[in-house]
MIKOLTI-591978 format. One record per residue (C-alpha): residue number from 1; residue in three letters; x negated, y, z. Coordinates in Angstrom, 2 decimals. Example, Ala and Ser with C-alpha at 12.3 -4.5 7.8 and 13.67 -1.06 7.14 Angstrom:
2
  pos  code        u        v        w
    1   Ala   -12.30    -4.50     7.80
    2   Ser   -13.67    -1.06     7.14
END
This chain:
363
  pos  code        u        v        w
    1   Met   -57.52    13.47    50.15
    2   Lys   -59.13    10.19    49.00
    3   Val   -61.90    10.69    51.56
    4   Phe   -59.33    11.30    54.26
    5   Phe   -57.51     8.04    53.57
    6   Ala   -60.82     6.19    53.25
    7   Val   -61.66     7.26    56.78
    8   Leu   -58.07     6.71    58.09
    9   Arg   -57.56     3.24    56.54
   10   Pro   -59.80     1.19    58.95
   11   Ile   -58.29     3.07    61.91
   12   Leu   -54.81     2.20    60.79
   13   Ile   -55.75    -1.41    60.32
   14   Met   -57.31    -1.68    63.79
   15   Thr   -54.20     0.05    65.26
   16   Leu   -51.89    -2.46    63.63
   17   Val   -53.99    -5.40    64.87
   18   Leu   -54.00    -4.12    68.45
   19   Phe   -50.30    -3.26    68.25
   20   Ser   -49.45    -6.73    67.06
   21   Phe   -51.50    -8.41    69.74
   22   Tyr   -50.90    -6.22    72.74
   23   Gly   -47.19    -5.63    72.48
   24   Gly   -45.78    -5.45    68.97
   25   Asp   -44.51    -8.29    66.71
   26   Gly   -47.58   -10.50    67.13
   27   Gln   -48.07   -14.24    67.05
   28   Ala   -49.52   -16.17    69.98
   29   Ala   -53.05   -15.32    70.89
   30   Ser   -55.51   -17.47    69.03
   31   Arg   -58.11   -19.51    70.95
   32   Glu   -60.79   -17.00    69.76
   33   Glu   -58.68   -14.12    71.16
   34   Ile   -58.11   -15.91    74.40
   35   Ala   -61.83   -16.59    74.68
   36   Ala   -62.53   -12.94    74.23
   37   Ile   -60.44   -11.86    77.31
   38   Lys   -62.67   -10.06    79.75
   39   Val   -61.53    -8.38    82.92
   40   Val   -64.07    -6.67    85.08
   41   Lys   -62.05    -4.13    87.00
   42   Ala   -58.42    -3.57    87.83
   43   Thr   -57.84    -1.21    84.89
   44   Asp   -58.85    -3.96    82.45
   45   Phe   -55.69    -6.03    82.91
   46   Arg   -53.42    -5.94    79.78
   47   Tyr   -51.01    -8.73    80.15
   48   Trp   -49.50    -7.98    83.57
   49   Asn   -46.79    -5.48    84.43
   50   Pro   -48.81    -2.68    85.88
   51   Glu   -46.60    -2.44    89.05
   52   Ser   -46.86    -6.20    89.83
   53   Pro   -47.17    -6.48    93.64
   54   Ile   -49.05    -9.82    93.44
   55   Leu   -51.55    -8.43    90.98
   56   Lys   -52.27    -5.64    93.41
   57   Lys   -52.83    -8.26    96.18
   58   Ile   -55.22   -10.16    93.98
   59   Val   -57.13    -6.97    93.07
   60   Asn   -57.26    -5.91    96.74
   61   Phe   -58.56    -9.35    97.73
   62   Val   -61.34    -9.26    95.17
   63   Glu   -62.30    -5.68    95.89
   64   Glu   -62.59    -6.40    99.66
   65   Ala   -64.37    -9.75    99.09
   66   Thr   -67.06    -8.12    96.91
   67   Asn   -67.67    -5.00    99.06
   68   Pro   -70.55    -5.68   101.53
   69   Ser   -69.31    -2.92   103.83
   70   Asn   -65.80    -4.32   104.01
   71   Pro   -64.95    -6.53   107.01
   72   His   -63.37    -9.01   104.63
   73   Phe   -66.48    -9.31   102.51
   74   Ile   -67.22   -12.87   101.28
   75   Pro   -70.81   -13.75   100.15
   76   Ser   -70.99   -14.71    96.52
   77   Ser   -72.02   -18.21    97.43
   78   Asp   -68.70   -18.82    99.25
   79   Arg   -66.40   -17.18    96.69
   80   Ile   -64.73   -20.35    95.49
   81   Ala   -61.39   -20.29    93.59
   82   Val   -59.55   -23.40    92.45
   83   Phe   -56.77   -23.55    89.83
   84   Asp   -54.36   -26.27    88.89
   85   Met   -53.89   -26.36    85.09
   86   Asp   -50.40   -27.50    83.79
   87   Gly   -47.86   -24.82    84.86
   88   Thr   -50.48   -22.66    86.49
   89   Phe   -52.42   -21.29    83.49
   90   Tyr   -51.21   -23.67    80.70
   91   Cys   -47.76   -24.63    79.44
   92   Glu   -46.22   -27.75    80.91
   93   Thr   -42.57   -27.28    79.75
   94   Ala   -42.65   -27.84    75.96
   95   Pro   -41.32   -30.41    76.68
   96   Tyr   -43.66   -31.90    79.23
   97   Tyr   -47.28   -32.14    80.37
   98   Phe   -49.88   -32.17    77.53
   99   Gln   -51.22   -35.65    78.13
  100   Glu   -47.93   -37.29    78.51
  101   Thr   -46.53   -35.65    75.41
  102   Met   -49.59   -36.79    73.59
  103   Phe   -48.84   -40.40    74.61
  104   Leu   -45.40   -40.12    73.07
  105   His   -47.04   -38.93    69.87
  106   Arg   -49.52   -41.81    69.97
  107   Ala   -46.83   -44.48    70.57
  108   Met   -44.11   -43.14    68.25
  109   Glu   -45.68   -41.00    65.48
  110   Asp   -49.37   -41.97    65.00
  111   Lys   -49.43   -44.14    61.88
  112   Ser   -52.97   -45.20    62.58
  113   Tyr   -51.95   -46.95    65.79
  114   Thr   -49.61   -49.87    66.40
  115   Pro   -48.42   -50.11    70.04
  116   Asp   -47.35   -53.40    71.40
  117   Lys   -43.58   -53.92    71.62
  118   Gln   -43.45   -53.24    75.38
  119   Met   -45.23   -49.88    74.95
  120   Ala   -43.14   -48.99    71.90
  121   Asp   -39.87   -49.82    73.68
  122   Phe   -40.90   -47.79    76.76
  123   Ala   -41.79   -44.74    74.69
  124   Lys   -38.44   -44.86    72.94
  125   Glu   -36.64   -45.14    76.30
  126   Ile   -38.35   -42.16    77.93
  127   Gln   -38.69   -39.89    74.92
  128   Pro   -35.05   -38.50    75.03
  129   Lys   -35.34   -38.06    78.81
  130   Ile   -38.51   -35.94    78.39
  131   Val   -37.22   -33.94    75.43
  132   Asn   -33.89   -33.22    77.13
  133   Lys   -35.61   -32.60    80.56
  134   Lys   -33.58   -35.30    82.34
  135   Gly   -36.42   -36.32    84.54
  136   Leu   -38.09   -39.72    84.93
  137   Ser   -37.68   -42.20    87.73
  138   Glu   -40.59   -42.90    89.98
  139   Gly   -40.91   -46.30    88.40
  140   Glu   -41.00   -44.76    84.90
  141   Lys   -43.64   -42.25    86.01
  142   Lys   -45.84   -45.04    87.29
  143   Ile   -45.59   -46.98    84.05
  144   Leu   -46.23   -43.89    82.03
  145   Val   -49.47   -43.21    83.95
  146   Gly   -50.66   -46.61    83.04
  147   Tyr   -50.02   -46.09    79.37
  148   Leu   -51.96   -42.81    79.45
  149   Thr   -55.07   -44.96    79.35
  150   Lys   -53.86   -48.20    77.74
  151   Ala   -52.90   -46.28    74.55
  152   Tyr   -56.49   -45.29    74.01
  153   Thr   -58.25   -48.61    75.01
  154   Gly   -61.50   -49.10    73.03
  155   Met   -61.91   -45.44    72.02
  156   Thr   -65.30   -43.85    72.71
  157   Pro   -65.27   -40.59    74.69
  158   Glu   -66.07   -38.70    71.42
  159   Glu   -63.20   -40.42    69.63
  160   Tyr   -60.80   -39.55    72.41
  161   Arg   -61.86   -35.92    72.51
  162   Ala   -61.37   -35.74    68.71
  163   Tyr   -57.88   -37.16    69.24
  164   Val   -57.01   -34.54    71.78
  165   His   -58.40   -31.84    69.45
  166   Ser   -56.19   -33.05    66.65
  167   Phe   -53.09   -33.08    68.89
  168   Met   -53.90   -29.52    69.98
  169   Gln   -53.07   -28.34    66.39
  170   Thr   -49.36   -29.53    66.77
  171   Arg   -46.65   -27.11    67.55
  172   Glu   -45.13   -26.78    71.04
  173   Gln   -41.48   -27.83    71.11
  174   Gly   -38.88   -25.22    72.09
  175   Leu   -41.21   -22.27    71.66
  176   Thr   -41.86   -20.33    68.48
  177   Asn   -45.28   -19.60    66.91
  178   Leu   -47.26   -21.54    69.43
  179   Arg   -49.62   -24.45    68.92
  180   Arg   -50.58   -26.67    71.85
  181   Gly   -54.19   -25.54    71.77
  182   Glu   -53.16   -21.89    72.32
  183   Ala   -50.49   -22.40    75.08
  184   Phe   -52.36   -20.61    77.78
  185   Tyr   -50.74   -18.02    80.02
  186   Leu   -52.68   -14.88    79.04
  187   Pro   -52.18   -13.03    82.42
  188   Met   -53.64   -16.04    84.26
  189   Val   -56.59   -16.27    81.92
  190   Glu   -57.15   -12.61    82.87
  191   Val   -57.25   -13.51    86.50
  192   Met   -59.76   -16.27    85.90
  193   Ser   -61.91   -13.86    83.98
  194   Tyr   -61.57   -11.17    86.70
  195   Leu   -62.67   -13.57    89.38
  196   Thr   -65.60   -14.89    87.28
  197   Glu   -66.77   -11.34    86.48
  198   Asn   -66.75   -10.50    90.17
  199   Gly   -68.91   -13.30    91.45
  200   Phe   -66.39   -16.03    92.08
  201   Lys   -67.05   -19.58    91.07
  202   Val   -63.86   -20.74    89.42
  203   Tyr   -62.91   -24.47    89.23
  204   Ile   -60.01   -26.28    87.67
  205   Asp   -58.60   -28.99    89.94
  206   Ser   -56.03   -30.87    87.83
  207   Ala   -54.08   -34.11    87.67
  208   Cys   -54.67   -34.10    83.92
  209   Gly   -57.49   -36.24    82.59
  210   Ala   -60.98   -34.83    82.66
  211   Ala   -61.73   -35.59    78.99
  212   Thr   -58.42   -34.07    77.96
  213   Thr   -58.86   -30.98    80.12
  214   Arg   -62.43   -30.35    78.80
  215   Glu   -61.30   -30.49    75.20
  216   Leu   -58.32   -28.27    75.86
  217   Val   -60.12   -25.51    77.76
  218   Gly   -63.61   -25.80    76.41
  219   Gly   -64.88   -22.54    74.88
  220   Val   -61.64   -20.70    75.69
  221   Ile   -61.25   -20.52    79.53
  222   Pro   -64.16   -19.03    81.49
  223   Val   -64.89   -22.15    83.46
  224   Pro   -67.96   -24.35    82.78
  225   Leu   -67.06   -27.91    81.88
  226   Asp   -68.96   -29.17    85.00
  227   Arg   -66.44   -27.20    87.19
  228   Ile   -63.50   -29.31    86.11
  229   Leu   -62.14   -31.71    88.72
  230   Ala   -59.61   -34.02    87.17
  231   Thr   -58.20   -37.54    86.74
  232   Asp   -60.76   -39.88    85.17
  233   Phe   -60.70   -42.75    82.73
  234   Val   -62.33   -46.01    83.75
  235   Tyr   -64.98   -46.57    81.17
  236   Thr   -66.77   -49.79    80.16
  237   Ser   -69.45   -50.90    77.74
  238   Thr   -68.72   -53.07    74.69
  239   Gly   -71.63   -55.27    75.94
  240   Met   -70.44   -55.42    79.59
  241   Gly   -69.96   -58.98    80.88
  242   Lys   -70.96   -60.80    77.61
  243   Asp   -74.57   -61.62    77.24
  244   Asn   -75.29   -59.00    79.88
  245   Pro   -73.99   -60.24    83.29
  246   Glu   -75.87   -57.52    85.19
  247   Gly   -74.10   -54.77    83.29
  248   His   -77.15   -52.97    81.97
  249   Phe   -76.72   -50.79    78.88
  250   Tyr   -79.47   -52.28    76.64
  251   Asp   -78.90   -51.55    72.90
  252   Arg   -78.20   -48.01    71.88
  253   His   -77.72   -49.20    68.26
  254   Lys   -74.89   -51.64    68.84
  255   Glu   -73.44   -51.03    72.30
  256   Lys   -70.80   -48.26    72.93
  257   Ile   -69.21   -46.69    76.01
  258   Val   -65.38   -46.98    75.61
  259   Ile   -62.14   -46.47    77.52
  260   Ser   -61.44   -49.66    79.36
  261   Gly   -57.68   -49.43    79.58
  262   Glu   -57.70   -49.90    83.36
  263   Tyr   -55.55   -47.64    85.51
  264   Leu   -56.64   -43.99    85.78
  265   Ile   -58.56   -42.72    88.76
  266   Asp   -55.94   -40.20    89.83
  267   Asn   -56.50   -36.59    90.95
  268   Ala   -52.97   -35.65    91.90
  269   Glu   -51.54   -34.15    95.09
  270   Thr   -53.73   -34.65    98.18
  271   Arg   -56.46   -36.29    96.08
  272   Lys   -57.21   -32.76    94.78
  273   Ile   -58.56   -32.02    98.19
  274   Phe   -60.83   -35.00    98.04
  275   Ser   -62.24   -33.77    94.76
  276   Ile   -62.93   -30.39    96.32
  277   Leu   -64.82   -32.15    99.17
  278   Asn   -66.72   -34.54    96.93
  279   Gln   -67.57   -32.37    93.93
  280   Ile   -67.63   -28.75    95.32
  281   Gly   -68.55   -29.35    98.94
  282   Gln   -67.14   -26.00   100.06
  283   Lys   -63.65   -24.79   101.04
  284   Pro   -62.05   -22.46    98.43
  285   Val   -61.00   -19.04    99.47
  286   Leu   -58.33   -18.85    96.65
  287   Ala   -56.06   -21.62    95.35
  288   Phe   -53.69   -21.22    92.44
  289   Gly   -50.95   -23.77    91.60
  290   Asn   -47.33   -24.08    90.62
  291   Ser   -45.72   -27.09    92.28
  292   Met   -45.56   -29.14    95.41
  293   Gly   -48.26   -31.34    93.83
  294   Asp   -50.53   -28.31    94.74
  295   Ser   -49.33   -27.95    98.32
  296   Gly   -52.27   -30.01    99.73
  297   Met   -54.74   -27.79    97.85
  298   Phe   -52.92   -24.69    99.23
  299   Glu   -52.81   -25.88   102.78
  300   Tyr   -56.43   -27.07   102.82
  301   Thr   -57.58   -23.69   101.49
  302   Leu   -55.70   -21.87   104.31
  303   Gln   -56.56   -24.27   107.08
  304   Asp   -59.25   -23.00   109.48
  305   Asn   -60.84   -20.91   106.71
  306   Pro   -63.79   -18.82   107.97
  307   Tyr   -63.03   -16.23   105.40
  308   Pro   -59.88   -14.37   104.15
  309   Ser   -57.98   -16.87   101.99
  310   Ala   -54.79   -17.01    99.93
  311   Ala   -52.66   -19.64    98.17
  312   Ile   -50.79   -18.31    95.10
  313   Cys   -47.97   -20.19    93.36
  314   Val   -46.85   -19.48    89.81
  315   Leu   -43.05   -19.66    89.53
  316   Cys   -41.49   -20.99    86.30
  317   Asp   -38.64   -18.42    86.37
  318   Asp   -38.85   -17.08    82.80
  319   Thr   -36.10   -18.51    80.55
  320   Glu   -36.48   -15.97    77.68
  321   Arg   -40.23   -16.28    76.80
  322   Glu   -40.77   -19.72    78.40
  323   Leu   -38.78   -22.87    79.11
  324   Gly   -38.35   -21.99    82.70
  325   Asn   -36.51   -23.97    85.39
  326   Leu   -34.71   -21.51    87.77
  327   Gln   -33.85   -24.15    90.33
  328   Lys   -37.39   -25.31    90.60
  329   Ala   -38.66   -21.76    90.71
  330   Glu   -36.26   -20.90    93.61
  331   Asn   -37.18   -23.97    95.56
  332   Met   -40.91   -23.11    95.27
  333   Arg   -40.28   -19.49    96.16
  334   Ser   -38.43   -20.53    99.23
  335   Thr   -41.10   -23.02   100.33
  336   Ala   -43.85   -20.47    99.65
  337   Glu   -42.14   -17.94   101.85
  338   Lys   -41.96   -20.46   104.72
  339   Arg   -45.61   -21.58   104.22
  340   Gly   -47.17   -18.24   103.78
  341   Trp   -48.09   -18.72   100.12
  342   Tyr   -47.89   -15.82    97.69
  343   Thr   -45.91   -16.17    94.43
  344   Ile   -46.29   -14.97    90.90
  345   Ser   -43.02   -14.48    88.96
  346   Met   -43.65   -15.20    85.26
  347   Arg   -40.43   -13.28    84.52
  348   Asn   -41.22   -10.14    86.53
  349   Asp   -45.06   -10.03    86.78
  350   Phe   -46.14   -11.04    83.25
  351   Arg   -45.86    -8.38    80.53
  352   Thr   -46.33   -11.15    78.04
  353   Ile   -47.08   -14.89    78.35
  354   Tyr   -48.50   -16.15    75.11
  355   Gly   -48.04   -13.16    72.84
  356   Asp   -44.79   -11.27    72.13
  357   Lys   -43.55   -13.30    69.25
  358   Val   -43.51   -16.50    71.27
  359   Lys   -39.91   -17.06    72.43
  360   Arg   -37.60   -19.91    73.11
  361   Ser   -36.36   -21.53    69.94
  362   Asp   -33.54   -23.64    71.52
  363   Lys   -31.25   -20.73    72.27
END
């Protein structure tokens, strides 16, 4: 009997682990577990509802694109897929975009930083609007974008990445058992893995900052860091313009590269297309997004494409496992139907989002 239980014990432990992670009372998936996701063929998907019509379309697209005898075959060199980040494969609702929420933390909670009065007053003004999802005016959004760089003026790239990493350990607001560094949509990570494993070059094309995005997804999402197209800081050197009018970087022992505090080089909306042109140099055949900010990327992918192509929009329609917005989701669904974009319903297509124990905590 002791031998029997000795053999059975590791099997029971593994069963409990798998049960908790794949559909029992589990926490959010850890970064290590997310990084381990690997989908090679259709039967490898675990986080989608098996009858999802859009998953079947994605699988069919990939199977045709990778079959040399199929008329819809796409050479591997031309299998380009682009993904927006916030709201497409990463949480943007708890309560707002990662980078903007980190600014509020910087201005209002970071005891190592003293914002000027104007920044502090602005943060106090917009914080309740963001937390209560009241929306910001266009003027407030423009001011906020300016503070996304001003709040980190003088930081080296390494110091900024360390700051992002620290903020990733904080808890998402309004969702249980979820840290910001784990807030990836597991079904969408599966899609990114599936495309990668089938010879697609996957890029992230985001309005979030490049340094922020690299720290957030590095080692977790199957996208090399040089395939991240994003908003950029303007950097400077601590020796620039002083005793060095020509701008050369001379002294590796004293001089540092730092965030200048100047306005961000934006990669939002139509500018996502320009990043594709400048940094990829090829038209994508697949584009994934979640909002009208991705409409340019969608339309450019579909416009005069020599290969089969698709634009796919993730709808924020889950109000039980996510902080969804049904009105926004319906508006996007209606627009997608008119424009010929496909849609993914988080509510209907995803079997889980972050892990089964992650739920709304504000109900």
